[in-house]
N, C-alpha and C positions, 0 to 999 in steps of 0.2 A: 317178443321174439315167439314166432310158430314155430309147429312143433317140428315140421320141415328143419326150418333152421338151426333149429337145435339138435336133431339126430344128425343133421349135415358136421355138425363143432363137433359130436362123438364120433364118428365116423374119421373124421379129418385126424381126431388123434390117434384114432387106432393106428392110419393109415395101409389099409390093405392092398391089395395088388388088382385083386378081382374082385366086384361087389356084385351081387345080385338083388335088385328090389324087386320084392312079387308083392303084384297089387300094385303096378307101378302107376298105371294110366299114362299121367303125361309124363312120366319121366322128371318130373318137378326137384325131385333129389337133386339128380345131376348137376345142376347149378348150383348147388349147395355143398359141392362135395371138390375135393382138388383134383385139379386136371390130369396129377400123376395117377389117378385110380381107374382103372378100367371100370368101366359101367354097365353095365346090362340090365334090362329090362322086362320084366314077365309079367305078366296080364291077361284074364282071359278075354279079353278084347283087342284088336288092333286100334290104338288112336288115328287122331285126323294127321298127325304128322307122320305118321309112318316111322314112330321111332322105339316100337315097342318090340325089342328083340324076339323073346320066346312070347306066343300069343297059344294060349290054352291053361287049362285047368292042371295047377301044379301036381297033381294027384297022379296026372297020368300022362305030363309030357316027358317024354325021353329026351332029358340035355343031353348035351354033347358033353366029350370027356374034357370040361372047363374046370379046374380049381377055384371053386370060391372059398375064399377065403374070409368074406363078410356076406351075410344075409341079412337083408331088409324086409319085416312085415309091419309097414305103418298102417296100421288101422284096418286091417284086414280078415282077421280070426273073427271078430263080431258079426262079419256080414258071412259067415260061411256056419252051414247044419255042422258040422264037423270038423271043429277049431284041433282038435285032440290030435287024429291022424295026420293034420297036414302039420300040426307043431312038430311031429315025429319026423314028417319029411325033412322041413326046414334044418332040424339038427342033420341029418343024415345029408345033406348038400352042402352043408359049410365045413371047412378045412379048421376054422378056428373060433369066429366070431358068428353070431346069428341076434338082432338088434329086433326087439319087438315091442310096437306099442300099442295100448290099448286105451279105449276112451272111459273118466269116471262118470256113468250116469247119473250119480246120485251128489254130482258139485251142485252149484248155487244155481247156476246155468239151468243143469236140469230141472230141478226142482223149481225153478222160474216158471217153466216152460209147461211143467207137468200142472201145476198147483193154479196159474192163469190164463192159460192157454189151453191147457186140459187135454195136454200131450207130447211127448218127446220131441217130437218135429218128425217130419215128411220121411226118414227113414225108419222110424217105427210105426209107421200107420197101418193098422192092420185094411189094407183096402180090398174092394169086391174082385180086383185082377191080381194079378200076380206083378211084384216088382223085384226084379234080376238083381239093385242096387237098394238093398233094404238090409237092416243090423235085423241080425238073429239073436243076441242075445244082448241083456242090460246087465252090467257089471258096477259094481262098488270098487273103493280102492283094497281094502282088505281082500276081496277075491281075485284081484289081479295078483296083489301079492301073495298070496295062496299058490297061483298059477302058476308066477313065476320060480315060486322058491322050489314047488314039485320037480316042473322041468328040470331047474339048476341041478335038485339031486336024482331025476334019473337018468342023466345025460353026464352026471358027474363034471359041473362045470362052474367056474367062479360066477357071481350072479353080482353085477352093480343096478341100483335102482336110481332112476332120477324123475322125478316129480317134475312135470310141468306143470306150470301155475298160470293165471290168468294175471292181466296186468299190463304184459307187452305192449307198446306204440300206442300210449297213452301220452296226453301233453302233462306238464310236469305238474300242475295243480291236482287235475286227478289223481295222478300216478301217487303224490304225495296223499291227498286222502285214502286212496285206496290203501295204499301200505298201512297207514293207522289202523282200518277195518280190519285188515288181513290178518293183524296181532291178534285181534279179539274173536276172529273164527276158529274153529279145526280146522287143522289143514287137510282132511278128506273133502270138507266144501269147496276149496278152493284150489284143488288140484283138478284140471283139466283133462291130463291123460297122464298114464303111468309110463315109461321106458323100461323094458328089462335089457340089458348087454350082458348076455352070455359069451362065457369066453372057454372053451374048451381047453383041457388041462393036457 
């Protein structure tokens, strides 16, 4: 199961009235959440389907007087120069829940890419020209957890952590073999990303 579907399941359990998906791109999260949730997408750029409701930098956008009781930020903070100011803003625009997903760059996939291919992937490459869609931060599970705990304390929130691991979508034989191998590995190596669910008290 991919991270969008996993986060959709989390959102559906919380069942907010209005959700703002920051860094929504093609608004794919909307297809994984309940129809009863009013979905708003926010991104730097409008997509081909013209489905982004709020276009621009979240730090400078003047959002209308909409009470978002849930805000999601799925794989966006690692793309930003200043994830701290953005995280502060995300907490300030939600009435109840903030859901953040960050990638573990030190998992097996990342180690394989770095050791065998010599780089972590296209979004981490240092190119002669500026890439707008590039990762600026390389983080591991412990760093992500420390980041989440810091913000839970700063904004006096309840924090729930969900580790998304590899293994979804494989045929049963491969899946069974993978399950055996997983038991032999430290969790930090099989965690592909970490979801932090913050609930304001």
